[in-house]
Each structure stands twice: as structure tokens, then as C-alpha cells.
CHARMM-style PDB file with segment names, atoms N, HN, CA, C and O in Angstrom:
ATOM      1  N   MET     1     133.150  94.738  84.244  1.00  0.00      PROA
ATOM      2  CA  MET     1     131.969  94.068  84.712  1.00  0.00      PROA
ATOM      3  C   MET     1     130.962  95.133  85.166  1.00  0.00      PROA
ATOM      4  O   MET     1     131.326  96.070  85.877  1.00  0.00      PROA
ATOM      5  N   VAL     2     129.710  94.989  84.758  1.00  0.00      PROA
ATOM      6  HN  VAL     2     129.414  94.228  84.180  1.00  0.00      PROA
ATOM      7  CA  VAL     2     128.664  95.935  85.102  1.00  0.00      PROA
ATOM      8  C   VAL     2     127.631  95.224  85.969  1.00  0.00      PROA
ATOM      9  O   VAL     2     127.194  94.116  85.658  1.00  0.00      PROA
ATOM     10  N   TYR     3     127.253  95.878  87.052  1.00  0.00      PROA
ATOM     11  HN  TYR     3     127.608  96.778  87.304  1.00  0.00      PROA
ATOM     12  CA  TYR     3     126.242  95.333  87.936  1.00  0.00      PROA
ATOM     13  C   TYR     3     124.989  96.188  87.845  1.00  0.00      PROA
ATOM     14  O   TYR     3     125.065  97.415  87.788  1.00  0.00      PROA
ATOM     15  N   TYR     4     123.852  95.540  87.831  1.00  0.00      PROA
ATOM     16  HN  TYR     4     123.790  94.543  87.876  1.00  0.00      PROA
ATOM     17  CA  TYR     4     122.586  96.247  87.847  1.00  0.00      PROA
ATOM     18  C   TYR     4     121.854  95.872  89.126  1.00  0.00      PROA
ATOM     19  O   TYR     4     121.763  94.696  89.479  1.00  0.00      PROA
ATOM     20  N   TYR     5     121.348  96.849  89.796  1.00  0.00      PROA
ATOM     21  HN  TYR     5     121.422  97.804  89.510  1.00  0.00      PROA
ATOM     22  CA  TYR     5     120.638  96.620  91.042  1.00  0.00      PROA
ATOM     23  C   TYR     5     119.188  97.038  90.875  1.00  0.00      PROA
ATOM     24  O   TYR     5     118.898  98.065  90.261  1.00  0.00      PROA
ATOM     25  N   ASP     6     118.289  96.252  91.414  1.00  0.00      PROA
ATOM     26  HN  ASP     6     118.525  95.418  91.912  1.00  0.00      PROA
ATOM     27  CA  ASP     6     116.879  96.622  91.411  1.00  0.00      PROA
ATOM     28  C   ASP     6     116.670  97.705  92.450  1.00  0.00      PROA
ATOM     29  O   ASP     6     116.935  97.512  93.636  1.00  0.00      PROA
ATOM     30  N   MET     7     116.202  98.820  91.997  1.00  0.00      PROA
ATOM     31  HN  MET     7     115.986  98.977  91.033  1.00  0.00      PROA
ATOM     32  CA  MET     7     115.885  99.911  92.906  1.00  0.00      PROA
ATOM     33  C   MET     7     114.387  99.897  93.140  1.00  0.00      PROA
ATOM     34  O   MET     7     113.610 100.161  92.223  1.00  0.00      PROA
ATOM     35  N   ILE     8     113.982  99.596  94.346  1.00  0.00      PROA
ATOM     36  HN  ILE     8     114.613  99.382  95.091  1.00  0.00      PROA
ATOM     37  CA  ILE     8     112.560  99.626  94.634  1.00  0.00      PROA
ATOM     38  C   ILE     8     112.213 100.827  95.491  1.00  0.00      PROA
ATOM     39  O   ILE     8     111.084 100.954  95.964  1.00  0.00      PROA
ATOM     40  N   PHE     9     113.183 101.711  95.693  1.00  0.00      PROA
ATOM     41  HN  PHE     9     114.101 101.608  95.309  1.00  0.00      PROA
ATOM     42  CA  PHE     9     112.915 102.930  96.440  1.00  0.00      PROA
ATOM     43  C   PHE     9     112.091 103.862  95.561  1.00  0.00      PROA
ATOM     44  O   PHE     9     112.409 104.042  94.386  1.00  0.00      PROA
ATOM     45  N   PRO    10     111.048 104.448  96.109  1.00  0.00      PROA
ATOM     46  CA  PRO    10     110.146 105.284  95.296  1.00  0.00      PROA
ATOM     47  C   PRO    10     110.762 106.640  94.965  1.00  0.00      PROA
ATOM     48  O   PRO    10     110.363 107.661  95.526  1.00  0.00      PROA
ATOM     49  N   ILE    11     111.724 106.649  94.065  1.00  0.00      PROA
ATOM     50  HN  ILE    11     112.049 105.820  93.609  1.00  0.00      PROA
ATOM     51  CA  ILE    11     112.488 107.861  93.776  1.00  0.00      PROA
ATOM     52  C   ILE    11     111.613 108.957  93.171  1.00  0.00      PROA
ATOM     53  O   ILE    11     111.829 110.136  93.450  1.00  0.00      PROA
ATOM     54  N   GLU    12     110.631 108.590  92.348  1.00  0.00      PROA
ATOM     55  HN  GLU    12     110.456 107.632  92.121  1.00  0.00      PROA
ATOM     56  CA  GLU    12     109.770 109.602  91.746  1.00  0.00      PROA
ATOM     57  C   GLU    12     108.995 110.358  92.824  1.00  0.00      PROA
ATOM     58  O   GLU    12     108.886 111.583  92.781  1.00  0.00      PROA
ATOM     59  N   GLU    13     108.459 109.611  93.788  1.00  0.00      PROA
ATOM     60  HN  GLU    13     108.547 108.615  93.822  1.00  0.00      PROA
ATOM     61  CA  GLU    13     107.710 110.232  94.869  1.00  0.00      PROA
ATOM     62  C   GLU    13     108.609 111.114  95.729  1.00  0.00      PROA
ATOM     63  O   GLU    13     108.190 112.171  96.200  1.00  0.00      PROA
ATOM     64  N   LEU    14     109.832 110.673  95.925  1.00  0.00      PROA
ATOM     65  HN  LEU    14     110.172 109.813  95.543  1.00  0.00      PROA
ATOM     66  CA  LEU    14     110.784 111.448  96.721  1.00  0.00      PROA
ATOM     67  C   LEU    14     111.109 112.779  96.035  1.00  0.00      PROA
ATOM     68  O   LEU    14     111.188 113.817  96.692  1.00  0.00      PROA
ATOM     69  N   ILE    15     111.293 112.745  94.735  1.00  0.00      PROA
ATOM     70  HN  ILE    15     111.229 111.902  94.200  1.00  0.00      PROA
ATOM     71  CA  ILE    15     111.589 113.963  93.984  1.00  0.00      PROA
ATOM     72  C   ILE    15     110.414 114.928  94.034  1.00  0.00      PROA
ATOM     73  O   ILE    15     110.606 116.138  94.157  1.00  0.00      PROA
ATOM     74  N   GLU    16     109.209 114.405  93.940  1.00  0.00      PROA
ATOM     75  HN  GLU    16     109.052 113.422  93.840  1.00  0.00      PROA
ATOM     76  CA  GLU    16     108.015 115.246  93.907  1.00  0.00      PROA
ATOM     77  C   GLU    16     107.524 115.658  95.287  1.00  0.00      PROA
ATOM     78  O   GLU    16     106.618 116.484  95.394  1.00  0.00      PROA
ATOM     79  N   TYR    17     108.092 115.108  96.327  1.00  0.00      PROA
ATOM     80  HN  TYR    17     108.828 114.437  96.241  1.00  0.00      PROA
ATOM     81  CA  TYR    17     107.646 115.409  97.689  1.00  0.00      PROA
ATOM     82  C   TYR    17     107.964 116.859  98.019  1.00  0.00      PROA
ATOM     83  O   TYR    17     109.115 117.285  97.928  1.00  0.00      PROA
ATOM     84  N   ASP    18     106.937 117.618  98.403  1.00  0.00      PROA
ATOM     85  HN  ASP    18     106.002 117.272  98.477  1.00  0.00      PROA
ATOM     86  CA  ASP    18     107.161 119.045  98.633  1.00  0.00      PROA
ATOM     87  C   ASP    18     106.955 119.465 100.090  1.00  0.00      PROA
ATOM     88  O   ASP    18     106.856 120.656 100.383  1.00  0.00      PROA
ATOM     89  N   ASN    19     106.891 118.505 100.990  1.00  0.00      PROA
ATOM     90  HN  ASN    19     106.972 117.537 100.752  1.00  0.00      PROA
ATOM     91  CA  ASN    19     106.769 118.810 102.412  1.00  0.00      PROA
ATOM     92  C   ASN    19     108.134 118.694 103.083  1.00  0.00      PROA
ATOM     93  O   ASN    19     109.161 118.630 102.408  1.00  0.00      PROA
ATOM     94  N   ASN    20     108.139 118.669 104.385  1.00  0.00      PROA
ATOM     95  HN  ASN    20     107.305 118.722 104.933  1.00  0.00      PROA
ATOM     96  CA  ASN    20     109.366 118.637 105.168  1.00  0.00      PROA
ATOM     97  C   ASN    20     110.101 117.307 104.969  1.00  0.00      PROA
ATOM     98  O   ASN    20     109.598 116.248 105.346  1.00  0.00      PROA
ATOM     99  N   MET    21     111.283 117.374 104.379  1.00  0.00      PROA
ATOM    100  HN  MET    21     111.691 118.233 104.072  1.00  0.00      PROA
ATOM    101  CA  MET    21     112.066 116.168 104.089  1.00  0.00      PROA
ATOM    102  C   MET    21     112.544 115.490 105.375  1.00  0.00      PROA
ATOM    103  O   MET    21     112.650 114.264 105.424  1.00  0.00      PROA
ATOM    104  N   TYR    22     112.830 116.272 106.409  1.00  0.00      PROA
ATOM    105  HN  TYR    22     112.744 117.267 106.370  1.00  0.00      PROA
ATOM    106  CA  TYR    22     113.254 115.689 107.680  1.00  0.00      PROA
ATOM    107  C   TYR    22     112.140 114.826 108.260  1.00  0.00      PROA
ATOM    108  O   TYR    22     112.403 113.729 108.755  1.00  0.00      PROA
ATOM    109  N   GLU    23     110.903 115.306 108.205  1.00  0.00      PROA
ATOM    110  HN  GLU    23     110.689 116.197 107.803  1.00  0.00      PROA
ATOM    111  CA  GLU    23     109.779 114.559 108.766  1.00  0.00      PROA
ATOM    112  C   GLU    23     109.571 113.227 108.065  1.00  0.00      PROA
ATOM    113  O   GLU    23     109.383 112.207 108.727  1.00  0.00      PROA
ATOM    114  N   ILE    24     109.601 113.217 106.732  1.00  0.00      PROA
ATOM    115  HN  ILE    24     109.754 114.046 106.194  1.00  0.00      PROA
ATOM    116  CA  ILE    24     109.377 111.972 105.997  1.00  0.00      PROA
ATOM    117  C   ILE    24     110.538 111.003 106.219  1.00  0.00      PROA
ATOM    118  O   ILE    24     110.340 109.789 106.243  1.00  0.00      PROA
ATOM    119  N   THR    25     111.744 111.540 106.381  1.00  0.00      PROA
ATOM    120  HN  THR    25     111.905 112.527 106.362  1.00  0.00      PROA
ATOM    121  CA  THR    25     112.903 110.695 106.657  1.00  0.00      PROA
ATOM    122  C   THR    25     112.785 110.063 108.037  1.00  0.00      PROA
ATOM    123  O   THR    25     113.050 108.872 108.204  1.00  0.00      PROA
ATOM    124  N   ALA    26     112.390 110.856 109.023  1.00  0.00      PROA
ATOM    125  HN  ALA    26     112.176 111.823 108.888  1.00  0.00      PROA
ATOM    126  CA  ALA    26     112.202 110.327 110.376  1.00  0.00      PROA
ATOM    127  C   ALA    26     111.077 109.294 110.404  1.00  0.00      PROA
ATOM    128  O   ALA    26     111.184 108.272 111.081  1.00  0.00      PROA
ATOM    129  N   ALA    27     110.002 109.563 109.670  1.00  0.00      PROA
ATOM    130  HN  ALA    27     109.915 110.394 109.120  1.00  0.00      PROA
ATOM    131  CA  ALA    27     108.879 108.623 109.623  1.00  0.00      PROA
ATOM    132  C   ALA    27     109.294 107.309 108.957  1.00  0.00      PROA
ATOM    133  O   ALA    27     108.909 106.236 109.422  1.00  0.00      PROA
ATOM    134  N   ALA    28     110.068 107.381 107.886  1.00  0.00      PROA
ATOM    135  HN  ALA    28     110.381 108.253 107.509  1.00  0.00      PROA
ATOM    136  CA  ALA    28     110.541 106.175 107.205  1.00  0.00      PROA
ATOM    137  C   ALA    28     111.476 105.372 108.101  1.00  0.00      PROA
ATOM    138  O   ALA    28     111.432 104.142 108.112  1.00  0.00      PROA
ATOM    139  N   SER    29     112.311 106.064 108.842  1.00  0.00      PROA
ATOM    140  HN  SER    29     112.347 107.063 108.833  1.00  0.00      PROA
ATOM    141  CA  SER    29     113.220 105.393 109.767  1.00  0.00      PROA
ATOM    142  C   SER    29     112.437 104.658 110.853  1.00  0.00      PROA
ATOM    143  O   SER    29     112.721 103.500 111.158  1.00  0.00      PROA
ATOM    144  N   ARG    30     111.466 105.329 111.422  1.00  0.00      PROA
ATOM    145  HN  ARG    30     111.234 106.270 111.174  1.00  0.00      PROA
ATOM    146  CA  ARG    30     110.652 104.719 112.480  1.00  0.00      PROA
ATOM    147  C   ARG    30     109.847 103.545 111.937  1.00  0.00      PROA
ATOM    148  O   ARG    30     109.751 102.504 112.586  1.00  0.00      PROA
ATOM    149  N   ARG    31     109.263 103.710 110.739  1.00  0.00      PROA
ATOM    150  HN  ARG    31     109.341 104.556 110.212  1.00  0.00      PROA
ATOM    151  CA  ARG    31     108.475 102.636 110.139  1.00  0.00      PROA
ATOM    152  C   ARG    31     109.367 101.442 109.804  1.00  0.00      PROA
ATOM    153  O   ARG    31     108.947 100.295 109.961  1.00  0.00      PROA
ATOM    154  N   SER    32     110.578 101.695 109.352  1.00  0.00      PROA
ATOM    155  HN  SER    32     110.919 102.627 109.225  1.00  0.00      PROA
ATOM    156  CA  SER    32     111.523 100.611 109.069  1.00  0.00      PROA
ATOM    157  C   SER    32     111.789  99.794 110.319  1.00  0.00      PROA
ATOM    158  O   SER    32     111.829  98.564 110.273  1.00  0.00      PROA
ATOM    159  N   TYR    33     111.970 100.478 111.422  1.00  0.00      PROA
ATOM    160  HN  TYR    33     111.938 101.476 111.458  1.00  0.00      PROA
ATOM    161  CA  TYR    33     112.193  99.805 112.700  1.00  0.00      PROA
ATOM    162  C   TYR    33     110.988  98.945 113.062  1.00  0.00      PROA
ATOM    163  O   TYR    33     111.140  97.794 113.471  1.00  0.00      PROA
ATOM    164  N   GLN    34     109.787  99.510 112.910  1.00  0.00      PROA
ATOM    165  HN  GLN    34     109.663 100.445 112.578  1.00  0.00      PROA
ATOM    166  CA  GLN    34     108.568  98.755 113.224  1.00  0.00      PROA
ATOM    167  C   GLN    34     108.469  97.498 112.363  1.00  0.00      PROA
ATOM    168  O   GLN    34     108.197  96.412 112.875  1.00  0.00      PROA
ATOM    169  N   LEU    35     108.687  97.643 111.069  1.00  0.00      PROA
ATOM    170  HN  LEU    35     108.908  98.525 110.653  1.00  0.00      PROA
ATOM    171  CA  LEU    35     108.597  96.494 110.162  1.00  0.00      PROA
ATOM    172  C   LEU    35     109.608  95.416 110.535  1.00  0.00      PROA
ATOM    173  O   LEU    35     109.297  94.225 110.504  1.00  0.00      PROA
ATOM    174  N   SER    36     110.810  95.836 110.885  1.00  0.00      PROA
ATOM    175  HN  SER    36     111.063  96.803 110.910  1.00  0.00      PROA
ATOM    176  CA  SER    36     111.850  94.876 111.275  1.00  0.00      PROA
ATOM    177  C   SER    36     111.481  94.139 112.552  1.00  0.00      PROA
ATOM    178  O   SER    36     111.648  92.923 112.642  1.00  0.00      PROA
ATOM    179  N   MET    37     110.988  94.860 113.522  1.00  0.00      PROA
ATOM    180  HN  MET    37     110.853  95.848 113.449  1.00  0.00      PROA
ATOM    181  CA  MET    37     110.637  94.249 114.805  1.00  0.00      PROA
ATOM    182  C   MET    37     109.441  93.295 114.666  1.00  0.00      PROA
ATOM    183  O   MET    37     109.366  92.277 115.354  1.00  0.00      PROA
ATOM    184  N   LEU    38     108.519  93.637 113.776  1.00  0.00      PROA
ATOM    185  HN  LEU    38     108.580  94.464 113.217  1.00  0.00      PROA
ATOM    186  CA  LEU    38     107.341  92.791 113.559  1.00  0.00      PROA
ATOM    187  C   LEU    38     107.623  91.630 112.613  1.00  0.00      PROA
ATOM    188  O   LEU    38     106.807  90.721 112.460  1.00  0.00      PROA
ATOM    189  N   LYS    39     108.803  91.680 111.977  1.00  0.00      PROA
ATOM    190  HN  LYS    39     109.466  92.419 112.101  1.00  0.00      PROA
ATOM    191  CA  LYS    39     109.167  90.678 110.962  1.00  0.00      PROA
ATOM    192  C   LYS    39     108.055  90.559 109.918  1.00  0.00      PROA
ATOM    193  O   LYS    39     107.594  89.469 109.581  1.00  0.00      PROA
ATOM    194  N   ASP    40     107.647  91.727 109.423  1.00  0.00      PROA
ATOM    195  HN  ASP    40     108.022  92.613 109.696  1.00  0.00      PROA
ATOM    196  CA  ASP    40     106.559  91.828 108.456  1.00  0.00      PROA
ATOM    197  C   ASP    40     106.868  90.998 107.209  1.00  0.00      PROA
ATOM    198  O   ASP    40     107.960  91.121 106.654  1.00  0.00      PROA
ATOM    199  N   PRO    41     105.939  90.162 106.757  1.00  0.00      PROA
ATOM    200  CA  PRO    41     106.189  89.323 105.576  1.00  0.00      PROA
ATOM    201  C   PRO    41     106.376  90.126 104.286  1.00  0.00      PROA
ATOM    202  O   PRO    41     106.943  89.608 103.323  1.00  0.00      PROA
ATOM    203  N   ASP    42     105.919  91.362 104.247  1.00  0.00      PROA
ATOM    204  HN  ASP    42     105.458  91.783 105.029  1.00  0.00      PROA
ATOM    205  CA  ASP    42     106.118  92.199 103.062  1.00  0.00      PROA
ATOM    206  C   ASP    42     107.591  92.505 102.814  1.00  0.00      PROA
ATOM    207  O   ASP    42     107.974  92.862 101.700  1.00  0.00      PROA
ATOM    208  N   ILE    43     108.404  92.369 103.834  1.00  0.00      PROA
ATOM    209  HN  ILE    43     108.093  92.080 104.739  1.00  0.00      PROA
ATOM    210  CA  ILE    43     109.845  92.617 103.672  1.00  0.00      PROA
ATOM    211  C   ILE    43     110.428  91.688 102.618  1.00  0.00      PROA
ATOM    212  O   ILE    43     111.256  92.106 101.808  1.00  0.00      PROA
ATOM    213  N   GLU    44     110.004  90.441 102.626  1.00  0.00      PROA
ATOM    214  HN  GLU    44     109.332  90.102 103.285  1.00  0.00      PROA
ATOM    215  CA  GLU    44     110.511  89.459 101.663  1.00  0.00      PROA
ATOM    216  C   GLU    44     110.105  89.810 100.234  1.00  0.00      PROA
ATOM    217  O   GLU    44     110.863  89.554  99.299  1.00  0.00      PROA
ATOM    218  N   THR    45     108.929  90.389 100.055  1.00  0.00      PROA
ATOM    219  HN  THR    45     108.314  90.598 100.816  1.00  0.00      PROA
ATOM    220  CA  THR    45     108.491  90.758  98.703  1.00  0.00      PROA
ATOM    221  C   THR    45     109.254  91.965  98.177  1.00  0.00      PROA
ATOM    222  O   THR    45     109.181  92.277  96.988  1.00  0.00      PROA
ATOM    223  N   HSD    46     109.986  92.645  99.055  1.00  0.00      PROA
ATOM    224  HN  HSD    46     110.045  92.392 100.020  1.00  0.00      PROA
ATOM    225  CA  HSD    46     110.820  93.782  98.658  1.00  0.00      PROA
ATOM    226  C   HSD    46     112.300  93.441  98.793  1.00  0.00      PROA
ATOM    227  O   HSD    46     113.124  94.319  99.045  1.00  0.00      PROA
ATOM    228  N   ASP    47     112.630  92.175  98.626  1.00  0.00      PROA
ATOM    229  HN  ASP    47     111.960  91.462  98.421  1.00  0.00      PROA
ATOM    230  CA  ASP    47     114.013  91.693  98.655  1.00  0.00      PROA
ATOM    231  C   ASP    47     114.746  92.063  99.938  1.00  0.00      PROA
ATOM    232  O   ASP    47     115.961  92.261  99.926  1.00  0.00      PROA
ATOM    233  N   GLY    48     114.011  92.157 101.046  1.00  0.00      PROA
ATOM    234  HN  GLY    48     113.025  91.996 101.056  1.00  0.00      PROA
ATOM    235  CA  GLY    48     114.623  92.462 102.326  1.00  0.00      PROA
ATOM    236  C   GLY    48     114.966  93.928 102.524  1.00  0.00      PROA
ATOM    237  O   GLY    48     115.628  94.275 103.501  1.00  0.00      PROA
ATOM    238  N   LYS    49     114.537  94.782 101.632  1.00  0.00      PROA
ATOM    239  HN  LYS    49     113.999  94.499 100.837  1.00  0.00      PROA
ATOM    240  CA  LYS    49     114.857  96.214 101.701  1.00  0.00      PROA
ATOM    241  C   LYS    49     113.796  96.922 102.537  1.00  0.00      PROA
ATOM    242  O   LYS    49     112.800  97.416 102.009  1.00  0.00      PROA
ATOM    243  N   VAL    50     114.020  96.964 103.818  1.00  0.00      PROA
ATOM    244  HN  VAL    50     114.830  96.563 104.247  1.00  0.00      PROA
ATOM    245  CA  VAL    50     113.041  97.467 104.775  1.00  0.00      PROA
ATOM    246  C   VAL    50     112.806  98.967 104.604  1.00  0.00      PROA
ATOM    247  O   VAL    50     111.660  99.415 104.652  1.00  0.00      PROA
ATOM    248  N   VAL    51     113.851  99.737 104.410  1.00  0.00      PROA
ATOM    249  HN  VAL    51     114.781  99.373 104.371  1.00  0.00      PROA
ATOM    250  CA  VAL    51     113.704 101.190 104.271  1.00  0.00      PROA
ATOM    251  C   VAL    51     112.905 101.518 103.008  1.00  0.00      PROA
ATOM    252  O   VAL    51     112.062 102.414 103.027  1.00  0.00      PROA
ATOM    253  N   SER    52     113.160 100.808 101.928  1.00  0.00      PROA
ATOM    254  HN  SER    52     113.845 100.080 101.913  1.00  0.00      PROA
ATOM    255  CA  SER    52     112.403 101.018 100.699  1.00  0.00      PROA
ATOM    256  C   SER    52     110.928 100.709 100.891  1.00  0.00      PROA
ATOM    257  O   SER    52     110.063 101.440 100.409  1.00  0.00      PROA
ATOM    258  N   LEU    53     110.649  99.631 101.592  1.00  0.00      PROA
ATOM    259  HN  LEU    53     111.352  99.037 101.983  1.00  0.00      PROA
ATOM    260  CA  LEU    53     109.264  99.263 101.879  1.00  0.00      PROA
ATOM    261  C   LEU    53     108.594 100.335 102.719  1.00  0.00      PROA
ATOM    262  O   LEU    53     107.467 100.736 102.426  1.00  0.00      PROA
ATOM    263  N   ALA    54     109.261 100.798 103.744  1.00  0.00      PROA
ATOM    264  HN  ALA    54     110.176 100.472 103.982  1.00  0.00      PROA
ATOM    265  CA  ALA    54     108.703 101.828 104.615  1.00  0.00      PROA
ATOM    266  C   ALA    54     108.431 103.112 103.834  1.00  0.00      PROA
ATOM    267  O   ALA    54     107.375 103.725 103.995  1.00  0.00      PROA
ATOM    268  N   ALA    55     109.367 103.517 103.000  1.00  0.00      PROA
ATOM    269  HN  ALA    55     110.225 103.020 102.870  1.00  0.00      PROA
ATOM    270  CA  ALA    55     109.189 104.733 102.203  1.00  0.00      PROA
ATOM    271  C   ALA    55     108.022 104.585 101.242  1.00  0.00      PROA
ATOM    272  O   ALA    55     107.217 105.504 101.085  1.00  0.00      PROA
ATOM    273  N   ARG    56     107.931 103.437 100.604  1.00  0.00      PROA
ATOM    274  HN  ARG    56     108.584 102.690 100.732  1.00  0.00      PROA
ATOM    275  CA  ARG    56     106.820 103.202  99.674  1.00  0.00      PROA
ATOM    276  C   ARG    56     105.488 103.277 100.411  1.00  0.00      PROA
ATOM    277  O   ARG    56     104.535 103.866  99.901  1.00  0.00      PROA
ATOM    278  N   GLN    57     105.408 102.694 101.596  1.00  0.00      PROA
ATOM    279  HN  GLN    57     106.182 102.215 102.010  1.00  0.00      PROA
ATOM    280  CA  GLN    57     104.171 102.749 102.377  1.00  0.00      PROA
ATOM    281  C   GLN    57     103.799 104.189 102.723  1.00  0.00      PROA
ATOM    282  O   GLN    57     102.622 104.550 102.701  1.00  0.00      PROA
ATOM    283  N   LEU    58     104.775 104.993 103.035  1.00  0.00      PROA
ATOM    284  HN  LEU    58     105.731 104.700 103.053  1.00  0.00      PROA
ATOM    285  CA  LEU    58     104.512 106.399 103.360  1.00  0.00      PROA
ATOM    286  C   LEU    58     104.073 107.188 102.133  1.00  0.00      PROA
ATOM    287  O   LEU    58     103.086 107.922 102.188  1.00  0.00      PROA
ATOM    288  N   PHE    59     104.788 107.046 101.042  1.00  0.00      PROA
ATOM    289  HN  PHE    59     105.590 106.450 100.998  1.00  0.00      PROA
ATOM    290  CA  PHE    59     104.487 107.826  99.850  1.00  0.00      PROA
ATOM    291  C   PHE    59     103.183 107.416  99.177  1.00  0.00      PROA
ATOM    292  O   PHE    59     102.559 108.232  98.499  1.00  0.00      PROA
ATOM    293  N   THR    60     102.765 106.177  99.349  1.00  0.00      PROA
ATOM    294  HN  THR    60     103.272 105.514  99.900  1.00  0.00      PROA
ATOM    295  CA  THR    60     101.508 105.721  98.748  1.00  0.00      PROA
ATOM    296  C   THR    60     100.349 105.801  99.738  1.00  0.00      PROA
ATOM    297  O   THR    60      99.245 105.336  99.458  1.00  0.00      PROA
ATOM    298  N   ASN    61     100.613 106.392 100.890  1.00  0.00      PROA
ATOM    299  HN  ASN    61     101.511 106.770 101.118  1.00  0.00      PROA
ATOM    300  CA  ASN    61      99.594 106.585 101.930  1.00  0.00      PROA
ATOM    301  C   ASN    61      98.986 105.288 102.446  1.00  0.00      PROA
ATOM    302  O   ASN    61      97.842 105.272 102.899  1.00  0.00      PROA
ATOM    303  N   GLN    62      99.755 104.192 102.378  1.00  0.00      PROA
ATOM    304  HN  GLN    62     100.685 104.205 102.011  1.00  0.00      PROA
ATOM    305  CA  GLN    62      99.314 102.954 103.025  1.00  0.00      PROA
ATOM    306  C   GLN    62      99.326 103.132 104.535  1.00  0.00      PROA
ATOM    307  O   GLN    62      98.522 102.538 105.253  1.00  0.00      PROA
ATOM    308  N   ILE    63     100.240 103.951 104.996  1.00  0.00      PROA
ATOM    309  HN  ILE    63     100.893 104.434 104.412  1.00  0.00      PROA
ATOM    310  CA  ILE    63     100.281 104.330 106.400  1.00  0.00      PROA
ATOM    311  C   ILE    63     100.420 105.844 106.468  1.00  0.00      PROA
ATOM    312  O   ILE    63     100.895 106.477 105.525  1.00  0.00      PROA
ATOM    313  N   GLU    64     100.010 106.406 107.565  1.00  0.00      PROA
ATOM    314  HN  GLU    64      99.624 105.892 108.331  1.00  0.00      PROA
ATOM    315  CA  GLU    64     100.124 107.847 107.773  1.00  0.00      PROA
ATOM    316  C   GLU    64     101.001 108.101 108.980  1.00  0.00      PROA
ATOM    317  O   GLU    64     101.139 107.246 109.855  1.00  0.00      PROA
ATOM    318  N   PHE    65     101.586 109.272 109.020  1.00  0.00      PROA
ATOM    319  HN  PHE    65     101.474 109.967 108.309  1.00  0.00      PROA
ATOM    320  CA  PHE    65     102.386 109.636 110.175  1.00  0.00      PROA
ATOM    321  C   PHE    65     101.978 111.031 110.634  1.00  0.00      PROA
ATOM    322  O   PHE    65     101.433 111.825 109.869  1.00  0.00      PROA
ATOM    323  N   ARG    66     102.256 111.301 111.892  1.00  0.00      PROA
ATOM    324  HN  ARG    66     102.699 110.655 112.514  1.00  0.00      PROA
ATOM    325  CA  ARG    66     102.004 112.636 112.423  1.00  0.00      PROA
ATOM    326  C   ARG    66     103.105 112.960 113.418  1.00  0.00      PROA
ATOM    327  O   ARG    66     103.699 112.072 114.030  1.00  0.00      PROA
ATOM    328  N   ILE    67     103.357 114.225 113.561  1.00  0.00      PROA
ATOM    329  HN  ILE    67     102.874 114.946 113.064  1.00  0.00      PROA
ATOM    330  CA  ILE    67     104.368 114.698 114.490  1.00  0.00      PROA
ATOM    331  C   ILE    67     103.663 115.040 115.800  1.00  0.00      PROA
ATOM    332  O   ILE    67     102.747 115.862 115.831  1.00  0.00      PROA
ATOM    333  N   GLU    68     104.104 114.397 116.874  1.00  0.00      PROA
ATOM    334  HN  GLU    68     104.847 113.729 116.849  1.00  0.00      PROA
ATOM    335  CA  GLU    68     103.532 114.672 118.185  1.00  0.00      PROA
ATOM    336  C   GLU    68     104.419 115.677 118.906  1.00  0.00      PROA
ATOM    337  O   GLU    68     105.646 115.579 118.888  1.00  0.00      PROA
ATOM    338  N   GLU    69     103.771 116.637 119.536  1.00  0.00      PROA
ATOM    339  HN  GLU    69     102.775 116.716 119.551  1.00  0.00      PROA
ATOM    340  CA  GLU    69     104.536 117.659 120.259  1.00  0.00      PROA
ATOM    341  C   GLU    69     104.526 117.382 121.729  1.00  0.00      PROA
ATOM    342  OT1 GLU    69     105.118 118.135 122.503  1.00  0.00      PROA
TER     343      GLU     69
END
């Protein structure tokens, strides 16, 4: 039996990302938390995959992040 899963994670953008991988991972984690807490309706359009939605928003510059010191 073979299963196929829809991957909505922006893998191409992840491969081409040339900045700090830790920063984008932390930003995606934080954004995922925000989306979950807000019960953002976009989550449903991404089959409930909150981390994928957050990553897509970051890689497509729908949202921006910055590191505060």
C-alpha cells in the first residue's frame, strides 16, 4: 500500500534560503504559536498544518521577523 501526502511546506524556499537557519526556524515556531492562539482561519486552508502556513508566510514575506537583543 502506498500513501501520498500533500506537502504544503515551502521546500524550494527552504533549500534556497541562505540566511541563518536557526533564526527562520525560531520565527516559524513563534508564528505557528501565534496562528494557533489566534485560531487563524488560514489554518483550515492549509489542512491544519500550522507550521507549514507559518513558514510559507515567512518565506513569501507576508510577515517579517526581527531579532531583538
